[in-house]
VOLUM-310367 format. One line per 8 residues: number of its first residue (from 1); their letters; for each residue x, y, z of N, C-alpha, C. Coordinates in steps of 0.05 Angstrom, whole numbers, m for minus. Example, Ala and Ser with C-alpha at 12.3 -4.5 7.8 and 13.67 -1.06 7.14 Angstrom:
1> AS> 264 m114 156 246 m90 156 264 m66 156 ~ 257 m45 142 273 m21 143 258 1 157
***
This chain:
1> MQPPAETG> 1735 2108 2509 1736 2118 2480 1715 2132 2458 ~ 1714 2166 2461 1697 2161 2447 1714 2180 2409 ~ 1695 2169 2390 1708 2176 2365 1705 2188 2359 ~ 1734 2199 2342 1749 2227 2339 1717 2248 2323 ~ 1724 2270 2340 1716 2293 2312 1726 2289 2284 ~ 1734 2291 2290 1743 2303 2253 1732 2300 2238 ~ 1720 2301 2219 1702 2311 2189 1724 2297 2166 ~ 1750 2314 2167 1758 2317 2144 1765 2325 2120
9> PFFQIGLW> 1770 2334 2104 1780 2305 2087 1795 2288 2080 ~ 1788 2272 2094 1807 2250 2098 1832 2230 2076 ~ 1856 2234 2067 1875 2211 2066 1873 2199 2058 ~ 1864 2168 2044 1880 2145 2063 1907 2140 2046 ~ 1911 2127 2074 1956 2115 2069 1953 2091 2062 ~ 1935 2093 2079 1922 2053 2089 1914 2031 2077 ~ 1924 2002 2095 1903 1988 2104 1914 1970 2137 ~ 1899 1971 2157 1917 1969 2184 1904 1946 2195
17> SGAELVID> 1903 1923 2202 1886 1907 2207 1855 1909 2203 ~ 1849 1908 2177 1830 1905 2163 1796 1933 2160 ~ 1814 1950 2163 1814 1971 2171 1836 2007 2156 ~ 1830 2017 2146 1831 2034 2135 1854 2050 2148 ~ 1871 2070 2148 1882 2090 2153 1878 2106 2145 ~ 1873 2133 2150 1874 2160 2142 1884 2176 2155 ~ 1905 2197 2138 1902 2229 2158 1891 2242 2156 ~ 1880 2261 2174 1860 2277 2173 1871 2311 2164
25> GPTGHILR> 1861 2312 2134 1873 2349 2119 1881 2365 2137 ~ 1852 2373 2152 1850 2400 2170 1880 2399 2206 ~ 1881 2380 2205 1876 2365 2230 1915 2351 2223 ~ 1914 2334 2210 1947 2320 2210 1941 2296 2232 ~ 1934 2287 2243 1912 2261 2263 1912 2236 2240 ~ 1926 2221 2252 1926 2193 2240 1904 2171 2246 ~ 1894 2171 2250 1859 2152 2238 1860 2114 2235 ~ 1843 2109 2256 1845 2081 2239 1814 2083 2237
33> MPCSTDGS> 1803 2077 2213 1769 2090 2208 1746 2063 2203 ~ 1726 2068 2214 1704 2045 2226 1709 2027 2196 ~ 1709 2014 2187 1692 1977 2177 1668 1978 2178 ~ 1672 1957 2201 1635 1953 2212 1639 1978 2241 ~ 1613 1960 2261 1599 1965 2281 1600 1949 2290 ~ 1625 1918 2299 1617 1898 2316 1628 1911 2353 ~ 1634 1940 2355 1645 1944 2375 1681 1930 2394 ~ 1686 1919 2375 1717 1914 2374 1736 1932 2390
41> GLDGYLVA> 1719 1955 2391 1745 1983 2406 1763 1984 2389 ~ 1766 1970 2356 1803 1968 2350 1783 1992 2329 ~ 1770 1995 2323 1756 2031 2297 1742 2049 2311 ~ 1765 2069 2279 1740 2089 2286 1762 2110 2321 ~ 1776 2108 2316 1797 2119 2329 1837 2134 2322 ~ 1844 2144 2342 1867 2180 2341 1880 2140 2346 ~ 1894 2142 2328 1919 2134 2328 1948 2141 2335 ~ 1959 2166 2320 1965 2194 2328 1964 2208 2319
49> PNIDRFLA> 1971 2234 2335 1963 2268 2316 1991 2268 2296 ~ 2010 2257 2292 2017 2262 2259 2027 2245 2249 ~ 2039 2236 2228 2059 2213 2212 2090 2218 2234 ~ 2097 2228 2240 2126 2232 2249 2115 2212 2272 ~ 2099 2228 2293 2090 2194 2312 2086 2169 2306 ~ 2075 2177 2294 2057 2138 2265 2083 2134 2273 ~ 2103 2144 2250 2112 2123 2243 2135 2118 2273 ~ 2135 2136 2286 2163 2132 2317 2153 2105 2326
57> MVTWWITG> 2114 2099 2323 2111 2081 2351 2099 2059 2330 ~ 2094 2062 2303 2092 2037 2290 2124 2021 2280 ~ 2140 2036 2284 2174 2029 2280 2170 2004 2318 ~ 2165 2021 2350 2161 2010 2375 2133 1979 2353 ~ 2110 1970 2353 2105 1958 2350 2114 1947 2334 ~ 2129 1951 2305 2137 1917 2286 2152 1919 2300 ~ 2179 1916 2313 2199 1901 2327 2194 1896 2339 ~ 2176 1901 2355 2165 1888 2388 2148 1869 2374
65> RRILNTIE> 2129 1856 2356 2121 1836 2343 2134 1826 2337 ~ 2155 1832 2323 2179 1817 2307 2191 1801 2337 ~ 2216 1817 2346 2223 1799 2380 2206 1779 2395 ~ 2184 1791 2391 2161 1774 2419 2163 1739 2391 ~ 2165 1738 2384 2176 1714 2368 2176 1702 2371 ~ 2210 1710 2382 2225 1705 2383 2246 1706 2425 ~ 2219 1703 2434 2223 1694 2467 2215 1678 2473 ~ 2228 1654 2492 2204 1636 2484 2206 1647 2521
73> NRDEEHLF> 2216 1653 2536 2210 1642 2571 2174 1675 2573 ~ 2162 1658 2593 2138 1677 2598 2146 1708 2602 ~ 2153 1701 2626 2157 1719 2643 2172 1755 2628 ~ 2190 1740 2611 2212 1747 2588 2192 1776 2574 ~ 2173 1751 2548 2148 1765 2543 2123 1779 2555 ~ 2123 1770 2580 2107 1794 2600 2107 1823 2593 ~ 2152 1820 2597 2165 1839 2601 2158 1856 2578 ~ 2176 1846 2547 2179 1870 2531 2154 1868 2523
81> RQHVEDAV> 2126 1850 2529 2099 1873 2523 2096 1903 2538 ~ 2103 1890 2569 2104 1921 2574 2124 1940 2563 ~ 2139 1943 2566 2164 1954 2545 2160 1968 2518 ~ 2157 1948 2505 2136 1960 2480 2110 1979 2488 ~ 2099 1979 2503 2072 1988 2515 2072 2010 2518 ~ 2100 2020 2538 2116 2040 2553 2122 2063 2531 ~ 2138 2046 2511 2150 2070 2481 2133 2080 2465 ~ 2111 2065 2465 2101 2078 2447 2075 2094 2477
89> WFIDNAGA> 2076 2092 2490 2066 2098 2496 2071 2141 2509 ~ 2101 2132 2515 2113 2147 2520 2120 2167 2487 ~ 2118 2164 2460 2115 2179 2439 2091 2186 2444 ~ 2066 2189 2445 2046 2189 2450 2023 2183 2456 ~ 2009 2199 2493 2008 2178 2507 1963 2183 2499 ~ 1953 2198 2474 1925 2191 2474 1926 2187 2447 ~ 1951 2170 2433 1949 2153 2406 1953 2124 2410 ~ 1972 2130 2432 1974 2098 2444 1952 2092 2464
97> AAQIWTYA> 1929 2104 2474 1899 2092 2480 1880 2080 2464 ~ 1895 2079 2444 1883 2058 2426 1885 2033 2416 ~ 1864 2009 2416 1873 1983 2438 1884 1975 2398 ~ 1888 1991 2380 1904 1971 2367 1931 1975 2371 ~ 1955 1986 2386 1976 1994 2389 1971 1955 2419 ~ 1962 1945 2430 1958 1924 2443 1947 1910 2430 ~ 1925 1902 2414 1909 1891 2410 1929 1858 2400 ~ 1945 1860 2383 1965 1840 2360 2005 1842 2390
105> LHND> 1994 1859 2386 2023 1850 2419 2016 1820 2432 ~ 1978 1819 2452 1971 1806 2473 1951 1787 2459 ~ 1950 1782 2428 1946 1767 2405 1943 1759 2383 ~ 1949 1724 2384 1958 1714 2356 1932 1712 2348
***
């Protein structure tokens, strides 16, 4: 994935997993902006094309993380992770390609 070409102005809406979350003024894209150049793949990427889709995606993400904490069967955990990833992908496949959506589902 290439970093987005958006140039701003940017409006910060919060922090997410150690990086700034911003809206690009001209496009409305939701971006996770780099805090460092560590090459983790978690920074500097489009996470959603607009605020509506971002909120729908983050709802699935938060709900999925909370439910995963209650599942004790490894097969069910795997299937549930896949279900959450598919739901986020269905809402917006371009934004879902950012690793931030899956990182927390697979790493404690």
